[in-house]
N, C-alpha and C positions, 0 to 999 in steps of 0.2 A: 592495412587495418591499423587504426590508431590505438594507443593505450587507453584503458578505461580511465575516466576521471574520478577523483576522490571527492565525495561530498559528505557533509556533516548534517545530521538532523539535530534540532529542528531546522526547517528550511526557511529561507527568506525569499521574497519576490525576486531579488537580484539573482540568486542561485537558480531558481526555477526558470527565469527568462533565458538563462544560458544553455538550458537543456533542450536538445532537439531530438526528434524521433531517430532511433537507431544508435544513439549515444550509449555506450557501455559505461556503467558507473560502479564504483565500489562505495557502498553506503556505510557510514559509521555513525554512532550516536544512539539516541533513545527514540524508539518507535513503539507503536501499540498494536495489539492484535484485536480484531473484531470481525465477526461474521454477521449473518442476517439478523438474528434475534437481538444482538447487542446494538446493531444499527437502528432497529426499530425503537429500542429503548432510548437511544441517544436522541432521536428525532422527537419522541414523546416528551423527554425531559426538557429539551429546548423549547418545545411548544408550551410547556407548563412553567417556563421560566426558572427551571432548576439547573444547578451546575452539573456538568458532566464529571466523570471520575478523573479526567485529565484535561489540561488546557489544550483546546483545539488549535490555538494560534501557532502556525508553523509546523504542526504535527503531521506525521505520516502514519497511516493505518495499513497494516499488513493483513490481508484477508487470509487467515489461516486458523486452523484448529489443530494445534500441535498434539502429537501423541505424547503419552507420559514419558518422563525422563527415566532412563535406566540409571542404576546406581552409579554415582560418580559423574553423571552428565548434567548439564544445565537444563536441557530440554530434549524431548524426543524428536522424531522426524517432524519437519516443519515446512511442508510443501504448500504452495499457494492454492487457494480454492478459486473456483470460477467466479469472476467478478460481477457478471451481469446481475446476480442476485442482490447486490448492493446498489445497483443503479437507481432504484426509487429513492434512496436515502442520501446518496453522495452529494447532489447539488445543495441540499440543506446544510450538510456538514461543511462544504466548501464556503458557503455564504458566511459561516461562523468561524472561519479561519483555517480549515484543513488545507494543507499545501501539497500533500502527496498520498498516493495510494499504491499498494503493491498487490498484485494478483496475477491471474492468467485469463486470457480471453479478451474479446472485444468489448468495448463500452458503447452505450447507445448515444444517439445524437444529443440528447438532453445533458448527459454527463460531459460530453466533449464541449458543448457550448458553455456549460458552467465552468469548465476548466479554463476556457478562454476568458470568461468574465472575471473569474476570481484568481487567476494566475496560479494554476495548480498543475501537477504532473502525475501521470500514471506510469508506474514502472511495471514491466513484465518480469516475473520470476519464472524460472524454468520448472514447468510441471514435471514430475517424475524424479526431481533432484532433491527431494526433501532432506535426505541425510546430508548432502553437500551443503545445502542452505543452513541447516542446523549448526554446522561447524562455525558459521560466522556469528552465532548468537552466544554472547559471553555472560549474560545475566538474564534471568526471567523471573518475574514476580507478578502473580495474579493481583489485580488491583480493584476489580469489580465483577459482579455477577458470577461469583464462584459457583453458584448452583447450576450454571450452564456447562460445567465440566470442561471439556476441551475447548468449548467455545466461550469460556470466560474471557474477560478483557485482561490481557497480560501486558505489562510494561517490559519491553525487551531492550537490552543494550546490545548493539550489534557492532561488529568490526569487519569492515571490508565485505559486506554482503554484495554478491555479484548480481546486478540487475541491468536491464536495458530499458531505455525510454520508449514506451509503446505509444503514448499520446503526450504531446507537448502542449504548452499553453497558447500555441498559435493555431491549433486545430489540426496539427499533424497527426496522422494515424498510421502507424507502422503496419498494422494488420491490413488496412486498405491498400497501402503502397505495395506490400508483399503480394497481395492478390493480383494487382495490376501487373506487376513485374513478371510473375510466374504463370499468369493465365495463358491457356492454350488458345490459339486463334480459332 
């Protein structure tokens, strides 16, 4: 097993093109949180020609609704949410510059096709490891939709967030490969 590679957000096409399914990464830099309602708002804003609360170019969105921070902590538990709920919105965001997504679970064919077209990557984060993931978050600041509570859009600065490439920009799908490898005859 090879060592994880270190990457920095925001992402470039060159970095995304080097990532293949199964690659373990340690992500540092600025990423953003958003879930279903925020994604719907983003798509509506883009359709209306309005600017988003952050620049999508090269950005990574982490599908998470973190729990409140305990005293002295930057953030509470921050485990990934199931990604398929963002599938209707992800292609539009990729078309507008999104380069990475973090969540858990499989993505649909439309999202995988959009990842190939727009050079984007989907990282799997370990479900059930919310406290561990939160340790890699060094800053957190709500930047939009505060009324959504835990689902508000938050700007995070992360250091060595442990992830694995679940879908690459070549159509690779770690979930599908795992099913093939471990399927019983």
